N, C-alpha and C positions, 0 to 999 in steps of 0.2 A: 504494500500500500504506500506508494510514493506520493500520491496526490491527496489522499483523504484519510484522516485518522478516524476510525469508527467511533472512538470515544467522543469525538467532537459532536456527533449526533446527539449524544446524551446531554452535553452542555447546551447545545442550541435548543433542544426540547425543553430543558429546565428554564432557560431564559424566556422562552415563549410562554411557558406556564406561569411564571412569576411576574411577567410584565403587566403593569397596570397603568393604562393611559391616563386615568383620572383617579389617583388615590384619594383625592379630596371629595370625590363623588360628582364633580361638576364636569361631565364629559363634554357638554355643549361648548364650554369656554375654550376647549382645545381647538375648536374649529372657527371661532370668531375671526372675521377678517379674511377667511378663505374665499376664493372666487372661482368656484368650480361647480359643476353639476355632479351629482353622485348617482351611481347605479349600484344597488345592493340586491343580490340574488341569494336566496337561501333555499335549502331543501328540507322538506318536512321531516325526514328521517335522519338528518345529520346530527350525530351525537357529539361531535367535536366542536362544531360551531352551530349550536341550535338556533332555530329561527327566532327565538325570544331575544337572543343577543343581537341578532341583526336588526330586529325591530327597535331595540334600545338604541342602537347606533343611528338608525334612521331618525328616531325622535330627536336625538342630540343634534344631528345635521339640521333638521327643521328648526329647532330652537335657535341654532346659530344663524338661521336665515338662509340656509343653502337649499337649492332645489334638489330633491332626491326622489328617485324612482326606486321603490323596493317591492319585491314580490317573493313569496314563498312558493316554490315549485314542487309538484308531486314527483316523488321518486322513492323507490323502495330499496335503494342501495346504500343508504346511510351516508357517511362522510364521502365515500367514493363517488357519489353522484356527480360531482364536478368533473369527473373524468369521462362521463358518458355524454352522448348526444341527447339533449333534452330539447325537443323542438320548440316548446314554449319559451324556454330560456333563450335559445338561439334567435328566435323572432324578436323578442323584447330587446336583447342586446344589440342586434343589428339595427333596429329602429333607433335605439339610444345613440349609437355611433353615428348614424346618418343625421340625426337631429343635431348632435354636437358638431359634426363637420359643417353642416349648413349654417350654424350660428357662430362658427369659429372666426376669430379675427387674427389674421396673420400679423405678427409684430416684427417680422424679420424681412428684410429685402433679400431676394435671391438673385 
């Protein structure tokens, strides 16, 4: 293993598990001043990132004044659902990207 130490996966996983974006409970304040649209997709059977957490994040975005699209998709494959082709997700995300592209402002000269 010259490129990846397997023990680093344990460290990365622990860092993700212990990370708290809003230890004071004020998640919305972390996004004040942001200028972007948000797309949040969750899967009803995801045990690692349950839909309730996604809804909490969407509420924080809205409280911070950000436009957000969030939807929970039907899937029976738990956390691995993001690896599969979910037609409803694909359609929503494609529409979101098209809208973002249509409303984009290019700030760079090419």
